[in-house]
N, C-alpha and C positions, 0 to 999 in steps of 0.2 A: 390382589389377584386381579383386580378389575383391570388395572394398568397394564399388565402381562399380556390379558387378551386383546387389548387395543392395539398393542404393539405388534403381536403377531399378525393381527389382522390385516393391518398396515403394511406390513412387509410383504405379507401373500398378496396384497393386491397391487402392490408396486412391483412384484415379479411378475403378476400375471401382465400388468400394462407393459412390462420392458418386451416380455415374450410376443404380445400381441402386436406391439408398435414395431418390431424387428421382422415379424412374419408381413406384415403389411405393407412398410416401406424399405425395407432392406436395410442392412448396416449402413452407419455413417459414412463409410469409407468410400461408398459408391460416389458421393456428393462432391463437387469441387469445393476445395479448402479456400479458395481465394476469390475475391469481387470479378465477376467476369462482366463485361460492358454488354449493354442493351442493343438491339438492332440500330442500325443507323436513323431510322425513322421512329424511335421511341426515345423516352429518356427512362432512366430507372430510380425508383424511390426506394431507399433502403430505411429502415425502419426498426426502431429497438426501445425498451421501455426500463426504467428505473421503477420497481415496486417498492413501496416501502409499507411493508405488511403491517407494522405496529401502528404506523400513522393512517392507515388505510388510504394512502393516497399514490398515485403513478406521476410520472414525468415522462410524456412519449416524445421521442425524436424521430424526425425524418430528415435524408439528405437526399437532394434530386441532383443527378449526374447524368450527362448525356454519354453517347458512344465512345468519346475520346476519354472518359474519366473526369471531366471540367465539372465543378460544382456550381450548379445552378441556383441552389438555393438551399436552405436549411431552417428547421424550426424546432422548438421546443415548447409541449403544452404540459399545463398541470390537470390532473383531474383527482377530484376527492370522492371516498367513499367507495373505493374499489377495494375488494374483499378476497380477491384470488389472482394468482398470476395467469391464468388462462383468460380472466376477465381483461386484466391489463395488457395483455399481448392482443387480443381482439380489438380492445379501444384504439390501440397504437396504430393498428391498421386502417381504422377509420379515419384517425387523423391524418396519416401518410395519403389518404385518398383525398381529403379535405385539400390538404395543403396544395397537391398537384393540381387541383381546379382551380384554386385562389391564385396559382402562379400562372394558368392559362394553359396546362399541359393535358392534352386529351388521348395520347397513345404512350401508355405506362406500363412498365413492369414494376409491381410492388414486391418487394423480397425483403424478407427477415428470416431471423435465425430460431424462430419458433414452428418447430416441424408440424406439431398437431395444430396450430391454427394456420398454418399457410393450406394444410390438406382440407380443412374444414371450408377455407376460403374456395378453394378449388372444386370442391364435390358439388355435385347437383342434388344430392340426395337431402332428404329431410334432416335438418339438424336438431337433435333433442337435448342438447347439452345444455350446461349453464349459460353459455355464450350463444344460444340459439338466435336470440334477439339481435346481436350484432352482426353475426351471419347473415341474417336477413338485411341488416341494414347494408352490408358490405354488398351484398348482391344487388340492391335496388341503386346503391351509387355507381355500379358499373355502367347504369345508362347514362351517365354523364360523360363517359369516354367513347371514343371511337375504337379503341383496342385497350383491353386491360386484361393482364395476366399476373398469376401469383407464382413467386419462386423462394424455394428453401435455400438458404446458404447458412453454414456452419458459422459459428461466431467468428472466426479467423476472417471470414469474408465478409463480415460486417462490421469491421474495424471502425470506421469513422462514425457510423451511428451509435456503436457500442460505447466510443470514447465519452460522446455526448451523454449517454444514458447512464454510465458509470461515474457522471459528474466530473469528468476531467477536464470540463470546460471546452468552448467553441475553439480556441487556439489550438490546442492539443490534438483535438478532431481533425482539423483543416490542415494542419502543419504537412502531413503526408500526402495530401492530395492539392493538385492545383485547383485554383477558382476561376471559373469565367470571370470576365470583366463585368458581366450583367449580374453578378451575385447579389443577391437582394437581402440585404442585411435587415432592412425594415420587419422582415418576416422571422427573422433569427428567433425572436424569443415572443411570437404571438402566443396568446396563452387561452386556457380556457379555465374557469373556474378558481382563479387565486392572483395572487402577485408574485413578482419576480422571486427567484429562488435565493 
């Protein structure tokens, strides 16, 4: 009987979440489903994450592109002891911003396919969720940039970083996208918290 109560509670909370999310953000169909270039004066950092719940670790990935779509750099980082998908996505935002700073970019659009996390990063309201520490860290890191904004894109528009996150390899992720001559392979597998995959 206890299991049925838990299942009913989870279903009810999920339904409430979907309803509230739709009211606040509107249906997903209002968002472009393809990657859109940043303004010419900025670069776009697309991020994604592969969350391995049973192992409590993530691989966060980021790809930096300029307004013509040329890839300027990519990285993949591992973090252990992550217990939720929300925390995983939030950590991936921090990694994307850190990678941009390491590459020397100060005018950025940070884009990912986690609508909830992107909305938290955009908001100036106090965050009381499980990712509040990360939200604070992201807001603090925006000081390193001349311009920094956050953008949501459905998974179809986040194809390159999703391929990296889905462990489909660097070459698969980059085959569909032209690379700049200044592509930085030394940062391709910069990591935190562990060895190579």
